[in-house]
N, C-alpha and C positions, 0 to 999 in steps of 0.2 A: 279921460275923450268921450265926446258924446256919440263915436262909432263902435266904443266898445260895447260888448252886448255881457250882459252877468247870466250868469247862466246855474241857479237854483237847481241844484240834481236832491231832492229828499225822498229819502226810504225809508221802507219799517223794515230794514236788516243792512247787512253787511255795506250795503249800496254798489257793489259790484258789478253786477248784472246791469245796473242802470248806469255806469261808469261805460261799461264795458255800449253801449247801446250808444251811448253818443258821443264816445272815439268813434262809433262807423258813421255814425252822423254828421258829425264835422268833418271827415273827410272827402266826404261828397264837395264843398264847398273852399275851394280854393281862399277867395279874402273875407276871410272871419278874426276879428279879436273879437277876444274874449277875459273872462275871469269867469271861472268856476267858485260853486260857493255847496259844499257839501254838507249835508245833514243825515246822517245815519239812523236807524233803530229809532225814527219816529215815531210813534206809537198810537199817541193822546191829540185832543182837539187841542191842547194848551200849548202844546209843543208847536205845533203848527201856527198856531195863533203868534206866538213870539216870533217864528221864522218870518210870515209876510208882515209883520212891524218891518223887519230889515228889507226886506226886498222892497215894500214899498214904495221905500227910503230912494231906491235906485232908479238910473237910467236905463232904459232898454231889455229893462227884465223878462225873463223868461227862465218858465219853471217847466223841468221834466220830473214825474216820480214814480214810482213803483211802490205803489201801495196795496196792499191783497184785500186790508178791510175794507168793503165793499163802502160803508157809510164813511168811516171815516176818509175815505177816498171823495166820494161827494161832499164830503166836509170841508175838503183843498178846494174842488173844483168852485165851489162855490162862493166861497170867499174868495179864491184867486179872480174869477170872475166879476164881483162887489169891487173890486181894487184895479180893475181893469188890467192886470197881468196874466198875458198868456199862458195856458196852463196847459198841459199834455200828461196824460197818461199813458204807461208804455207795456202795462199788462192788464189790464182790465177788460177789453174789448174782447183781446187772445182769452182769457179766465173765461168769461162769459159764452161764447163762440165755443170753446172745448167741452163747455158744461152741455151746450143745446146737442153739441157732437154727439157727445160720450153719452147722455143722456145720465149724467151723474152731477151731481154738485158738488162744488166747489168745496176743499176745507176752510177756502183765507185764512191761514197759519203762517203769519210771519214766519222766513227764516225756512221755508219746509223746506228746500231744499239743501239745507244743514241737517236733517236729520240723521242721527247715529245710529243710521240700517246696518246693514252687508255692504252695501256699496259705499258708503262713506269709510271703511276698516278695510276694504279692498283698495282702494286708492291711496289710503295711509302706508298700507302694508307697500304698495306698487312704490309708493316715492323713498321709504327705509331702503327697499333692494337696489334702489339706481342710485340712491347716494351712496353705496355700499361696494358697488360694480362700477363705478366711474372710472372710465381712462385707464382701460385693462383691467381695475384691480377683481382679486375672486374667478379668475375666468375658466375654473375649474369648476365653478357652477351658472357656468351661460346655456345648458340644460333647460335651468330655470327659468330664463328670461322670454317674454312674449316676443319682444324684440331687441334686434342687435344689431345696434350703429357703427358702421365702419367706414376712417376717414380720415384721412390725414392730419395733420396738427391746424387747427382753425377751422375748421369746418363745421364749426356751431352744433360740434357733437354732443356736447354740455347739454347746454341750455333747450336742445329740441330734445336730448332726453327726460328732466328733469317737466318739461311741458307735458312730453306722453305720459309721464308718469302721474301728474295731477288729473290724466285723463285715465287713471287704471291702468294703464302697461308697465310693466316692470318691465325696465330698457335698462339695457347693457351700452355700455360705448367701447371700443376698441380701438387703439391710435395706431394706423399705417403708417408703419414704417417702412415694413416692405413685405413681400409674404412670408418670409421668416417669422413676423411678427405675430401669425394668425396665429391661433390657438389650433395646434394639432387636433381635437376631438372635431372642429369645425371643416377644418380641412379635409377630413375622415369622412363627416355628414354633412355638408355645405347646407342641405333642408333641416338641421336638426331640428332649428326653428326659425322666423323670419329672420332675415337678413338686408339689412339697407345700407348701401352705400353712400355717402353724402360726395361727393364731390362741389369743386370751383374753379373760378377760371383764374388762371396764375398770376395776371397783373394784380387782380384785387386780392387772390392770397399774400402775394408778396406786400403790398399796400396794410393789409392788417398786421402781419407781421411784425411790420418795421413799425406799427405803430404799439403794438403789441411788448416789443422790447424798451419803447422807450417811454413807455405807460411803465413799465416795472424799475426805468432810471436802470437797465443791462447798455453793457455794452453792445455792439452787434454782432449778432452772431452768423457769419457771410455765408455761412455754408445755411443755414436755417432760411434767410432773408435773400439769398440770390437767385435772380430771376429764371435765367437758364435751369440751374440746380430745380427748382419748385415745379418748373416746367414738365422734369421728368417724373420729377415724384410724382406729378396728379397724372401724366401719363401711365405711367406705372401700376397707379393704384384704378384708374379706369378699367385696361387690360387681367388684373387681379378679378374685378366683380365682373366681367366677364366668362373670363376661365372659371370660374367656381358660377357662375348663371346666376348670380345676386342684382338684382336690379339698382338701378345708382340715380339719385335725384340731384340735379344742378341747385345748390345752394345758393349761387351770385346772385339772384336778383330776389330772394325771397327772403322773408321774414321769418322767424322760429317759428309762428303760429302756422303760417304757409306750406312751411317743411315737414311740421309734424302735418299737418291736416293731408299731407300724400302718402306718407309713411301709414299713418292709418287705411288709407284704401287699398296700398299695397299688402299693407296686413291682413285688411279681412278680404282680398283675391287670397293670397297665401292660405287663410283657415278655412275658406271654399275649396280648395286642390289638396286642402290634407287628409 
C-alpha cells in the first residue's frame, strides 16, 4: 500500500525511549497506516549505511532516531538527506539545549539511562518487593511499602503496582472483598503509608470480569459477575475509602500509565504532609 508509511526507529540503545516517543506521536494522528522497522544498539556508520540501503528501497519512509553520539547522528542525518529520506532526531537538540543551560558538556554515552547506579538498584528492589506483595501477600510487611493500592477485584491493581515498581516505588496491592479484608495494622493506622483506593464503574467491571472468566474458560461465577452485586461491592469499597480518608481514583477510562501518574501525585502530596 502506497499510503502505508515505513517508520524506521533507529536507536543506539534499547530503543525503548524512541518507541514511547513514536507511540505518543502517532496518537495525535487518527488516520495513519504504518509499518515499524526497529533497529536498536546502532553504534557504527556501517550499521547505519546498511539500514539506509533497506530504507531507500521503501516508499514513504520516515526515520526517527535517538543517537547521542553527535558525529554518528550527523552522519545519519547527512546520509538520509542525500537519499531524500525525512529524518528526525528526538534527543540531539534537547541535549544541546540542556548542555548550554547547565553550562555542562554532555557525556554522549549510549544507554546512559541504564547505568547500574543507586537509582537502578532501587528500582530492582522495588520490583522484587512489589512482586512479593501482590494480591494481599505478606501483609505483615505493609509498613515497608511506599504505596498501598486497595480495590475490588479487576480494578487494575497488579498492573498499576508493577508500573509503579518500575518507577522505583515499593507497592503492595490488597484485594478489597469487604472491610474485614483490610489488614488490622492498616485499620489501626490508616496513614501508616500512602494508601490509594482504586474504583471503576460497575457496568465496566461486570464486562471485565465476564471476559476474564471466558478467557480462563471457567464456568461463570454469578456472584462474581452479577451487576447488582458488583454495584454494592463498588459502593461498599467507596464508603470504606471515605471512612478511612483514603484518596480514590476512578480507573474506568484510565490507562495503567494514567492511573499510576495519578497515584504518584497523591504520593507526593502524602510525603509533603508526612
